[in-house]
Structures are given as C-alpha cells and as structure tokens.
N, C-alpha and C positions, 0 to 999 in steps of 0.2 A: 496152490495147485489147481490146475484148470480140469474140470470134469468132462465128460466128453458132450454133454448137453450144453453148456455154455459155451464150449467150442464151435459145435455146430451153429447156435444161435449167432455167433459173432460173424461166423464167416458165412451165413445166408442172409444177416440182415446190417451188417456193418456199412454205414451211409459214409460214402466220400463227401469231403467238403472240399471247396473252391483250392485249387492246388496253389502254393505258395513258393516264391522263389527263394526266402531265407528260412534257414534251419534252425529252430527253436534253440536256445541255450541250455546247456546242463546245468545244474546246481552244484557248483565246486566248492563253496563256503563252508568251513569247517571241515572240508576233507585232508586227506594226507595220502601219503605215497602206500599204495596197496598191492599186494601181488595180485598178479594177471588173472582174472576171471575166465572161467570156460564160455567160448560163444554159446554153447547151447544153453546155459544158465542164464545169460545176458538176454538172449532171444526168447526164452522162457517169461523173462520179465516183462519185455515189451510186449509179448501176446497177451499177458496177464493185463497189463495196462490199457491195452487196445479194447479187450474186453470190458473193462471197469468204465472206458470212457463211453463206449458204445450204450451202455446203459443209462447214462446222464442224459438231460436236455441239453439243447443246443447251448440255451443261454448259461447252464450250470459249468458246461464243460469249457467255454469261453472263459467263463471268470477263472478256471486254474491257472492260465497263462498269466505270468508276471508281465509281459510286454503284449497290449491290445494288439498292436500290429502284427504281432508273428504268433500265431495259434500254435499250441502242443498238438503236433501232428506227425506222421511219417508219411512222404510222399511214394508215390507209385509211378513208374514210368508211363504206365498207359495212359495216366491222366488222373486226378483227383489224389487223394491221401486219406490214411487212416486217422481219426480221432485218438488220442492217447494222454496219457497223464502224465506228471511231471516224473514220476518214477520211470516211466517208459521211454521218455526222452533222454534221463539220466542215463539207464542201461545202453541206449543207442550211441549216446556219446563215448561211454567207457570202451564199448566194442570200437569203435570208429578210431580211438585213441590207439587202444591196442593194434590193431591191424596196420596205423600210420607208423608207430613204432618199429614194427616188425618187418617192414615193406621200405628198404631204401629204393626200391626201383619206383615205387609210386611217389616218395618223396622228391625224387629229382624230376621226375615228369609230369607232374601235377601240383598245382597250388593246393595249399590249404583248405582253403575256403570251396575250392571246385572239390576236393576230395572228401570233405564233409557230405556235401549233398550227393555226392554219387553212392558215399556207404547209406545215408539213409534210404535212398532209393533202393540199392541193393537188398537193404533189409525189408522195405515195402515190398519189394516185388517179391522176397521169399515167403513173406506173411500171406500174399494173395495168392501164391501156389500152394500153399501149407495143406490146403484140403485134399490135395492128392497124395498124401503121406499119412493120412488117417488110416490106422490098422481097427478093422472090427474088433479084433480081439482085445484090444488096449482101451480101458476106460477107467481114470483117465489117460490120456495120451502120455508114452513116458519117453524114455530115453533114445530110443530108434526115430521118433518122431522130432524130437528136438536135434537130433544129429543130422536128418534129413535138412531139416529147414538151415542148420547151420552152412551143411554143403553146399545149399542153394545159393546162401547169402554170398559164400566165396566164389561159387560160379557167376553169379550176376555181378559182383564188383569187379570181377576180370573183365567181365564182357563190357561192362560200362566204361571201364577205365580205357580198355582198348579202343571204344567207338570215340572217345574223347581224344584220343591222342592222334597225331598225324604228322607228315613231314611239311616244313615250310621252310624258304628262304627269308631269314629276317632281315631286312633294312634298316638302318639307322643312320640318318643324314650325320654328318660331322664338318667342321672347319679344322682343316690341317694345313696345307700349302696355298699361298695365293696362285691361281692359275696361271699368271703370267710366268711362274717358276717352270712350267712345262714337266713336272714331277709325273712319271708315269705311273700307271696302276701297280699296286705290290700287294703283297700277303703279308702275315702273320700267322703263319699255320692255317688253320681252318678260316681265318678271319681274312675277307679281301676288301682292300680299299680302292676304290675307283672315282677318278675324276665324275662329275656330275653329267658332263657328256657322255662318257664313256658308259657310266651307269645307265642313263637313259635308253642307249642303243641297245644294251645288252640285255636290259630286262624288261621293258616296254613293249612286247612282241606283237602286240596288237597294232597294226597299222594304222588304223584311224585313231587311235589315241594318242599314237606317237605323233602322227600330224598335227591333232591339236596342240600338243606339249610343244612341238617345235616350232609352232608360229607365235607361241608366247617368249619361248627361248631366244627367237630370231627378232622379237621385238615387232614383228607385223601387227601381232594383235596384243592388246594390252591384258595382265592378267584380271583387272579387273571387269574388263569386257568378257572374256572367257568365263569366270564366275557367275557374272549375271546371266549368262547364256545357259549354264549349267544347272543354276539354280529355278529355272523356269519352268512353268508348269509343262509336263508334257517333252522334257528335254530328252534326247536320246541317252542310252546308258553310257555308250563307249565315251560322250561329251562331259558326262557327271564323273566317270571314273578317271579322266584325264586331269580335270579340275583336283579331284582327291588327291592325286598323285602330286601335284602342285602345292598344293596345300600343305600336304606332308614336307617337301623337300623345302619350302620357303627361300631363303636365301642361303641355304646351306650349298658349299661348291663342292664337296665330297660325300659319298655315301660309304658306307662299311657293311658288308653283307656275311651272314654267318647262315651256313645250313645246319637247321636244328631238327633232327628226325627223332620220331617216337615221342612228341612232347603235347601236352594240351597247349591251346594259342597261348593263354595269360602265362604260363611258365616257360612257353618258348621265347616269350618277349623278356620277361624279367631274367632270365639266363643269358639272352643275347645282348642285352644292355649291360649285364656284368662283364660278359666276356670280351664283347667289343671295347668297352670302357678300359679293361685292363691291357687290350692291346693298343689301345691310344698310348696309354703309359709306357709300354714296351719301347713304343717309336719315341715317346717324349724321353726317356732314357739316354738316347743318343743324342739331346740337346741340353744347352744349360737350363736352369731352372725357368729364368725368364720367358725364353722362347716355349719350352715345354706346357706353359700354363696358357700358353694360347691355342693349344689343341685341345678342342672339346667335341663332345658330341650332344645331340639333342637330349635334354633333359638334365644338362649339368648346369649349375646356375652361378658358377664362381668368377664369371664374367659378366659385368652388368656396368651400366652407366648410372650415375646419378647427379641432380641437380644439389647445390649446396647453396644454403642461405644463412646470413649473419646481420646483426645490427650491431652498431657502436652505442655508447650511451649517450650521443647526442642526436639520435635517429637516422644516422645514415646506414642504408643497407647494402651489404657486399653479397656480390654473386659469385659464383663459381660453379663448375662442373668437373667430371672426372668420368672418363671413359677406358674402360677394357676392351679393346678390340679382339676378336679370335681372327685365327688364321696367320700364317707366317710368311715373311716375304723376305727377300735378300737382293742382290743384285743379280740381274738375268743370268738364269742356268745353273745358279750356284748351288741352289736346293736339290736341285734334278741330280746334280754329281755326288752330293752329299748323299742322297739317299740311296742311288746304285752302289756306292759303297759300303753303305751301313746294310744291305740285305743280306749278306753272311751271318751276321749278327741276330737279324731279324729272322733268317731261317732257322738259327738255333733255338731264339725264343718260341718260335711256331713249333719246334717238336714238342716243347713243354706244354704248350696251348693245345696240341693234339690229343697229347696223353691225360690231361688234364680232362676234354671234353668226353673223351673214350670214359675213364673212370668214373666220372660224374653222370654217365648214362644211368648207370647201376647203383652207385653207391659214391664210395670215395675213390679218388685217385692215390697214386703212392705216394708216401710219406714226403718224400724229397719234392715231388711235382706240388702237393699241396702247400708245403712251406714256400716254396717259390712263388707260387700264384699269389698266397695271402701275404708275403712280404712285399709284393709287386705293388698290391692293393695300398697297404700302409704307405709304401713309397709315393705313389700317386696321390693320396689324400693328402700328404704332406706336404707336397709340391703345390698344390691348390689351398691350402688354408691361407686364410686371410690373417691370424694370427699366429705369431713366432711360437706363443706358447703351446697351442696345440699340435704345431708342426714339430715341435722338438718330441713331443709325446709320442706322434706318430712315427718319425724316424727311428725311436728307441724300439717300438714295437717291431718295425721292419727288422732291426738288425737282431733282436732276439729271436723272431720267428725265421729268419732265413738260416740262421747259425744252430737254430736246434737246442740252445743253452739252457731254455727253461728258465729264464730268469737270472743265470749266474754270469756275471759281467767278467769273470775268469774265463769261463767257456766260450763266449762272445767273443773276447780279445783274440784268444787261441784261432778260433776260425777265422777271424778276419785278417791275422798276421799269417796264416796258413795261405790266404787268397790272395793276401797284397803285398807279402815280404816273406815268402817261404825260405829265402837265403838269409835272412837275419841281416839284412844291410844296415850301416851306421842310418840315424836320423840326421838328414842335414840341419844345421844350424836353423834355428828359429822355425823348426817346423815340428808338428807334433807326430809321436812315434803312433803307429797303427792301435797299438793298446791304450794309450794314453788318449786317442781321439775316442774310443769306446769308451773308456772311463768318463769322460768330460761328456758324451752324449748321452749315455744310459745311466750312470750313478748321480752324476751332478744334475743331469736334464731331466732324461724323463722319471725316473724314481722320485726325486724329490719334487717336482711339479707334479707328479700323479697322486702323491701322497701328502700334499699340501705343506711339505716342508720350506718350499720355495714361492714366493708369489710369482704369477705368472702373467696375470691380466695386466695390460698396461706397461710391461717391462720390456727394456731392449734383449732381445735375445737372440739377435740377428747373427751374433757369431756362433752361437750353439748351433743355430737352424743352417748357416753354412757348413759347419763341421757335418752334420747329420747328412747332408745332401751331398757331399763331397764323398763321404765313405759309402754309402749307399749306391752312389751311381757306380764308383769302382768297384763294389763288390757284385753288381749284378752284371758288368762288364766280364769279369772272370767266370763267376759261377755259372752263368747262364750257358757258357760255351761247354763247362764240365759236364753239366747235369745234361745237356744235349748228347754228349757224346757216351754217357750212361744209358740212355734211352733209346740211341742207335745201336751201339755196340757192345753193351753190358747190362741187359735187362735185369738179370739175374740180381744185382744190387738193389732193385725196385722193389723187390718181393721180401726182402728179409727184414727183419725186426727193425724199427725206427732207430734204435741207439745204433745197430750197426750199420744201416743204411748212412746216419750221418757220419759216422766213424769213416766209413769207406770213402765218401765224398772229401773229408777232410784230408784224408790221406792221400787222395787222388789230388789235390790241390797243393799240398806239401811236396810231392813227386814232380810237378811240373819242370819241364826243362827250363 
C-alpha cells in the first residue's frame, strides 16, 4: 500500500531518464492464463514499482533490467520516462494485453508493437497527472484515486491512438499485364489497378515532381543521373521526392492503390499488402495457374532467377540458369478483351472485398465473407507454391474453409456438389465426380500429407495439385457470384449465425436455375 508521504515524494522527486523507443519485456515464464485483473489494481502496482525504483541509485536500478539496452521504465509523451521495477513492467504488460484483447478496433487499426508503446505512454501520462487526483482526506490514497488514474489511462490511450491513425492511399507496385496488351485500369472493389503511366498522372499531383519523373520515363534523363542529382548536398525537396517515387516503382509496370482510413501507418501498409495481394489472386483466379503465377506485387518472392552449377566426375562443369518472368503477355489486344469480359466477376469479387474492408475496420467481417477471403488466400498460396506437397495442403484448406465444413469431407463434398453439380448430372466417362474430387484432394491428399501418413517431399503430386486447382477455380467462379448477391440483395443472411449462413448459401447454390 502506498502511503501519502511516499506518494508525495515520488511525485515531487521522481527523476526521468532518457526516453527509450523499446518497451521493456514482461516476465511471462512460469505464468498461466489468469482472470482479468482490474486496471485500478494493475496501475497501483505500477505506481508502487515507480516509488520503489525512485529510491534506488541509477546503477542499482539499471541492474534490475535483464536487457541492458532496454531499461525498465514507463515513458511519458512529454519526454523522459519513469524508472520502474520488473513488477511494474509486468503489471503494465498485463494491462496492455487486457486492453488489446478487449478492443478489436485497436487490433485492426494499429500494429501490436505500436500499441504496446502507446499503452505504456498512456500509463506514463496517467502517472504524471496523478497528483491532481490526490485527496487530502485520504491517506494512503484509496480506491477513488486509482479509479481516476484508470480513467485517465483510458482517455490518454484513446487520444494517443487517434493521433496515431490517419487516412492514406496505399500504393503497391505490381506486375500484371505487359503494357503492349493495352489493358485499361480496372478495380476489384476498393482496390484500383492502374498502368504505371496512368498512376503517375493521377497521383503525382506536384508538377515539378512529375516533370522530373517524366524525364526518366521518356528516357531523356537516365535514372542514375536523377539519383545522383537527388542525393547531392542541397538538392531540392521536389527532386528528392521524385527520385524516391521512382525508386519505389522500380521496373513495375502496374500500381495497385487502396484507400485505408483510420489506421496507423505500419498497420495500413500491412493491411493494404494483404488486401492487394488477395485482389491479385482474385484476378488470377480467372486465368490458368501458370499464367496466374506471373501476377505479383512488390514483396512477393515466388518469382526469381537462379544460376545452376554442376560438375561431372571427370571435372567438366555444367552451367545452366532458370528464370521466372513476371507479367503476362499474349497476342496484341487479347488480354484487353479478356479483362473487359471478366469485369462482371471482378465486380462481384469487389463486393466481397468491400464488405471485408468494412468489417475489418472495427473487428471481423460477416462469417461468409471471412471464409471466402481466407479461402482465396489459401488458393493463391497454393498456386504460388513451388512444392506440390504444400500446394495440395493449401488447396485442401481452401475447400474446407470455403465450404464451412469444419474438416468433414462429406460436408465439403455436399457443398461442392451444390455449387458445381446442383442437378446431379451423370459424371462423364474418365472424369472424377465432384465428390470424388473432394475426397481425393482432402482425404487422400491434404489429410494424409498434413498428418504424415503419406510422404510429400520429392513426390510427384502434380495430379492431385491439378485436381485441387481445377476444383477451387470452379468453386470461386460460382460461389463469388452468389455471395455478392447476398451482400447486395440479401444482407440479412450475413448477420445470422455461422451455421445458418452456410446453410443459406448452400441452399442458394442448390436452387440456381
């Protein structure tokens, strides 16, 4: 318990030490899940730890930290930070963890690392203001005092979170279609895909910056010359910004743009990278797998070149190389017509993307939307996998997630049959039925591979992989259209329980004309 004299001493004499960027770690070893602790009690522990640390010499306090580079301290937004013991850091981490788990709006819009820093700073600011809550009639300070500090902490945290969040357009360079195809800009819901030249015209609104960039694009000035001038001492800001834009675009021929509102910058980039990657996968679902692999965005590493070297027993060297080129080409104009024909499907997919972005602003999206997006992720990962082994596992996860079967091959088969064979047509000779395809992919493939019952590495699983890709591509072709119709015209199905939502979707699939 903190007596009034000790509290006054700590408020008046606590010295700040230099502010650190890192947050000291909590001690979680030997711990177990425990019921939530009241913020008032946790903040009392922090304050007691600050008072205890303030009585120590600098060297004694520094020795308490298990990491010499990260002292045990609670930062204050005005500058500096309070010395604290490990018990205080642990209590601050518990409080931070409890708020993080209770606030999906914060989890969606701020990275965990940034939130930890904001939470610790909110605690430090509450401590700095704690003297204003002292009651002369209370000695030691009682429940009302700690309740006031807890309220300050929450107010501080909300204010710090709001100041950290903003609205930005996130731009991620991509390789999609060769420019000689003449494919026009297009959208997948909130994601806009623009050819490089169109993006520059639309988003580089500073004419001086655009002029510098255009000189490089027109090849009247080399990129290297622009770089050297931009990095020279005293270079104008517009010149440096122009170089920075070109440095980011590199040799990418397309740029994907997504407006991300009310997010902290690191989180907005993280979310945009995921959403834009999924939008590329949605585009790829309209193409054969070998073509879809050539669609990529900055940050994906599945396309690469490599030199190969071997030697024979008699000392001769054998050289070779392999390259996977990004971007898709075809006969002139073919892909322009293809993409124009695919826009209705991309509009349907866009409805789902928009619903996902809306839901993920403050928590989760509707069950069916979450399942579709996660299945699309698995589908895209399967197509990029170098290993048949992992691709089959990914395809199996995709069909399980999309169907809502919860691991039941029977439920997956029924869902797939509702989507792809609602009238129960006879299976052509030499072909797999829908149910048989699901069984081979999930039971013989995904399950046995994931459980180690079947060897996967260095095995030829190309047939299973092809079955998985064909099955999922066809499922997305059908399910996307029906789910988009739910979003537009039957939104009530998105708010019912998960089981009822999946049943409604399956019924809709079965009743298609």
